[in-house]
N, C-alpha and C positions, 0 to 999 in steps of 0.2 A: 242478661247479656245479653242485649239486645239480638245479636245473632241467630245466640239457641230459640229466644222468645220468640222469634219472624220463623225456623220451620217449625216449633211445636203450631203455633197460629195454622202456619202453612200444609202441614202432615199429618199435625200427631189428629188423636180422633177419641171424644171421650163414647167413651162403651159404655156409661152409666155404672151405681154403684160404688165410683172411685177409679175407677182405671179409667187413664190417658194411652193409648195405646200412639207406643212411638218404632214399632217394629222396624216402620222405616229408616230407620233414621242412631238409632241407637241401645233396642231391643232383638231386636235377630239383625239387621242387615247394619255395621255399625258406618259413618259416613267419621274416616279416620282426619281429615281437615277440620270439622267442624271439634270433634275430640282434640285434639291438638288447640285450639284457642282454649277447649272446653279446659282441658288441663296444666294449662300454663298459666286460665285466669285463679283455676283454682290452686296451685302454688303462686303467683303470686301472692295471695288471700294469708296463707297461708305460710310464710315464711320466715314469716320469728318464732318458730312458734317451738322449737329445736327437737325433729319429730327423727327419728331411727327406720324408723319402719311405713310403712302406711299398708292398711289391714281394706277389704272390700269379703266379702261373698261374690261367689261364679254363679251368672256365669255375666249376669248385663254392669256390674262391678265394677267389673276387670278392664273395661274401654279404661271407662277416670282415669281408676286408678292408677294406672298403667301409662298413660298423659298426664299430668300428676306427677307420677314419677319419676317418671323420664325427666320434665323440670328444678325438680325438685332434689334429685340427681338421690335417687334411693332403689332404698330392693322392695315391690311390694310378696303380698301371702295372702293369697286367697279364704279365704274359708268353704271349703267340700264343700258337699253334700248328701258324699257316698263318697267311705272309705275305699281307698284304693290299695288292695293288695303293700304295695311302697311304702304302706305308710303304718309304721311303727303301731303295736299296740295300744300300748298307756298315748291318748290322743286330749287331746281337748279340742268339748265338744257341747252344743246347750242346743235346747230344742225353741226352733221363736214359730207364733202361727204365718202360715205362706197369703199374705189377701186375695195373692191374682193365684194362686196356686187352691185356694181354699180352702188347708192342712194343717199342721207343723210339719213344719221342719226342720230336718242335721242341720249345723251348719258344727264343720271339721276341721280343724287344724290342729301341723305333727309340733309338737315339742321344736324339733327344733330348726324350727322359721318360728316361733316366739315363744323371744326368749324373756328373763325376769330382768329389769331394767329401762328393757326398751322403749323409749315412746313417738305412740302408734301413732302414726293422725287416720283417722276411717272416713271411704271414699268411698260413695255407694251412686249408679244410677236416682235414685227416688229417696227421696226423707219425706212418709206419707204419717204413721203412729208410729213410727221411729222405734217398732216392736226386732226390727230384724240388727241396723242400728246401735238398740241395746243388746242380743244375742251375740253380733262383735265383738260391742263393749267389755262384755260379762269374760264370754271365748280370751282380750290380754287381761284383763285381772286378772284371771285364774294362774293365767302365764306369773305373771308379777310386773306387766309392763301398764304405766301411763297412760289414764286416753290424753292426745294434746289437741285436739279438734275435729268436728267433725266435721264435711263437704260432701253439697247432694249437687247434683247435676236437676233436677226436677221439684220442689217444696210445695206436696198441697196443704199450703196452709190450713185451710178447714177442718182434715184433719188429727189435728194439734200432737204430732210429733215436733215438735219446736220443746215443746212445754214438756213432754215427755221427756227429754233429751235432756230440762236442766238440775238435775243434782247430779249429772254426770262433771256440772262447771266446765266446759269450754271452750273457747266459743264454735256455731253451727255458721255455721254458708254455703247456701243452697246460689243459686246463675239465675236457680228463674223459677221463679216464689208464684204462684200459684194459688188466688183463692177464689177462685166460683169454677162449677164451669156444669153449666147449661144449657142443656139442650149440643148447640153446636157451634155453642158459646163456649171460647178458656178465658175468663179475666184474671191476669196479671195485678199482685199487690199495689202494681203502681202507677194502676189506671185509673 
């Protein structure tokens, strides 16, 4: 998706160790027009999978998940990283490593919003190692849901996430696929 790639090239920063800073338009400050375009494109790519719900992780996955859900007319559930007092005692919970936090994080979903028989489309901001997405898949599978697809705004192909997701046996789509980050250079797979 050219508009996203152009923005990454203009404002993205390689911080080293596989970290791409896109805080100015995705992760901290969100550009709603860009997110709407990304959501429209992800919705187009996944319109035929028969999803009944979109699942993501807080916080950076929420914007692309919501705009994708808007175009597919589906509800969004996001896995929380801390259990609020409003959530029931019995929850779906998994641990997953966070590359940007440098530690394990919890992903928690209430069974009220993720049920047996759901057809879940997972949408996130990044596909890197696949660890967070696999954590979301575990939550959905524990609930008795079926994963029908995985979408991400940005894929860092050099981290092996797509390969890690292969056992899910679902379509995996990324709007901008980065093959390398070298110094100031961000190189996309199709270049």
